[in-house]
C-alpha positions as CSV (number, residue, x, y, z in Angstrom):
1,M,-47.6,-44.0,11.5
2,S,-45.6,-46.6,13.4
3,T,-43.1,-45.7,16.1
4,F,-40.4,-47.1,13.9
5,A,-41.4,-44.8,11.0
6,Q,-41.6,-41.8,13.3
7,Q,-38.1,-42.5,14.6
8,D,-36.8,-43.0,11.1
9,T,-38.4,-39.7,10.0
10,R,-36.8,-37.9,13.0
11,H,-33.5,-39.5,12.2
12,S,-33.8,-38.4,8.6
13,R,-34.6,-34.8,9.6
14,S,-31.7,-34.9,12.0
15,R,-29.3,-35.9,9.3
16,T,-30.7,-33.3,6.9
17,G,-30.4,-30.6,9.6
18,S,-26.9,-31.7,10.4
19,S,-26.0,-31.8,6.7
20,G,-27.7,-28.4,6.3
21,S,-25.6,-26.9,9.1
22,K,-22.4,-28.3,7.7
23,S,-23.4,-26.8,4.3
24,R,-24.1,-23.4,5.9
25,I,-20.8,-23.6,7.7
26,G,-19.0,-24.5,4.5
27,W,-20.6,-21.6,2.6
28,F,-19.8,-19.2,5.5
29,A,-16.1,-20.4,5.5
30,L,-15.9,-19.9,1.7
31,L,-17.5,-16.4,2.0
32,L,-15.1,-15.5,4.8
33,A,-12.1,-16.7,2.8
34,G,-13.2,-14.8,-0.3
35,T,-13.8,-11.6,1.7
36,T,-10.4,-11.9,3.4
37,A,-8.6,-12.4,0.0
38,M,-10.4,-9.4,-1.4
39,L,-9.4,-7.2,1.5
40,L,-5.8,-8.4,1.4
41,S,-5.5,-7.8,-2.3
42,S,-6.9,-4.3,-2.0
43,C,-4.3,-3.5,0.7
44,Q,-1.5,-4.6,-1.6
45,A,0.4,-1.5,-2.6
46,E,0.6,-0.7,-6.3
47,S,3.0,2.0,-7.3
48,Q,5.0,2.0,-10.5
49,P,8.2,3.9,-11.0
50,S,8.2,6.8,-13.4
51,G,10.8,9.4,-14.3
52,N,14.5,9.3,-13.5
53,V,14.4,7.0,-10.5
54,S,16.3,4.0,-9.3
55,S,16.4,1.6,-6.3
56,G,19.3,1.8,-3.9
57,S,21.3,4.6,-2.4
58,A,22.2,7.8,-4.4
59,R,25.6,7.9,-6.1
60,G,27.0,11.3,-5.2
61,E,25.3,14.3,-3.6
62,A,21.7,13.9,-2.6
63,V,19.0,15.4,-0.4
64,Q,17.9,12.8,2.2
65,L,14.2,12.3,2.8
66,V,13.1,9.7,5.4
67,T,9.7,7.9,5.7
68,D,9.0,6.9,9.2
69,D,5.8,6.5,11.3
70,S,3.8,7.1,8.0
71,A,5.3,10.6,7.6
72,F,8.0,12.3,5.5
73,A,10.9,13.9,7.4
74,P,11.5,16.6,6.6
75,D,8.0,17.4,5.3
76,T,9.3,20.5,3.5
77,L,12.3,20.6,1.2
78,E,13.8,23.9,0.2
79,L,15.4,23.5,-3.2
80,P,16.7,25.8,-5.9
81,A,14.1,26.3,-8.7
82,G,15.2,25.0,-12.1
83,K,18.2,23.1,-10.6
84,E,18.5,19.3,-11.0
85,V,18.5,17.6,-7.7
86,T,18.6,14.0,-6.4
87,I,16.4,12.9,-3.5
88,E,17.4,9.8,-1.6
89,V,14.3,8.4,0.0
90,I,15.0,6.1,3.0
91,N,12.1,4.0,4.2
92,N,12.6,3.6,8.0
93,D,9.0,2.5,8.4
94,D,7.8,-1.1,8.7
95,I,5.4,-0.7,5.8
96,P,6.0,0.2,2.1
97,H,5.8,3.7,0.8
98,D,6.6,5.7,-2.4
99,F,7.7,9.2,-3.2
100,T,5.7,10.8,-5.9
101,I,5.5,14.2,-7.5
102,E,2.4,14.0,-9.6
103,S,2.8,17.4,-11.3
104,I,6.1,16.2,-13.0
105,D,5.1,12.5,-13.4
106,L,7.8,11.3,-11.1
107,S,7.5,8.3,-8.7
108,T,10.0,6.0,-7.1
109,G,7.6,3.2,-7.2
110,L,7.2,1.0,-4.1
111,I,9.9,1.2,-1.5
112,E,9.7,-1.7,0.8
113,A,10.4,-1.4,4.6
114,G,14.1,-0.7,5.1
115,G,14.6,0.1,1.4
116,V,16.1,3.1,-0.3
117,A,15.3,4.7,-3.7
118,T,16.5,7.8,-5.5
119,A,14.8,10.3,-7.7
120,T,16.5,12.9,-9.9
121,F,14.5,15.8,-11.4
122,A,14.6,19.5,-12.2
123,V,13.0,21.5,-9.3
124,P,9.8,23.1,-10.5
125,D,9.6,26.9,-10.6
126,S,6.7,27.0,-8.1
127,A,5.9,25.3,-4.8
128,T,5.1,21.7,-5.4
129,E,3.5,18.9,-3.4
130,F,4.9,15.4,-3.0
131,V,3.0,12.4,-1.7
132,C,3.0,8.8,-0.9
133,T,0.3,7.5,-3.2
134,I,-0.2,4.4,-1.0
135,H,-1.0,6.6,2.0
136,P,-2.6,9.8,0.6
137,N,-2.5,11.6,4.0
138,M,1.3,11.3,3.8
139,T,2.4,14.5,2.1
140,G,5.2,17.0,1.9
141,R,6.1,20.1,0.0
142,I,9.0,21.4,-2.1
143,E,9.5,25.2,-1.6
144,R,11.8,26.9,-4.1
145,T,14.7,29.0,-2.9
């Protein structure tokens, strides 16, 4: 093979290698972008309101419940069994939360950072758990009085 042919073959390989590298980088970037999009979409909070709930501050008397530092405060509410109460949930955290009592199918839906929502319901006859469905370790309890 002539020297010119050898150089041309090396040049051809070099171009193919370079093009292959660019192709691999392109696929890697596409894979990375897709993975990032999936992770971000899975982190999006999904919480739908159910029951007698509304956004905004309570009109009239209400028990205040604050979300802050990924916790409810207070984490125990002492409420009279069978009585209708309104809970005003104030999100002082920098991430969204919700207030959900699964046993009575009640949820404020998503409360954005700095937002307020209210929930009105009859207090169950037995101790009941409430939770932030977005952050399942964020729980509290309603004790009847």
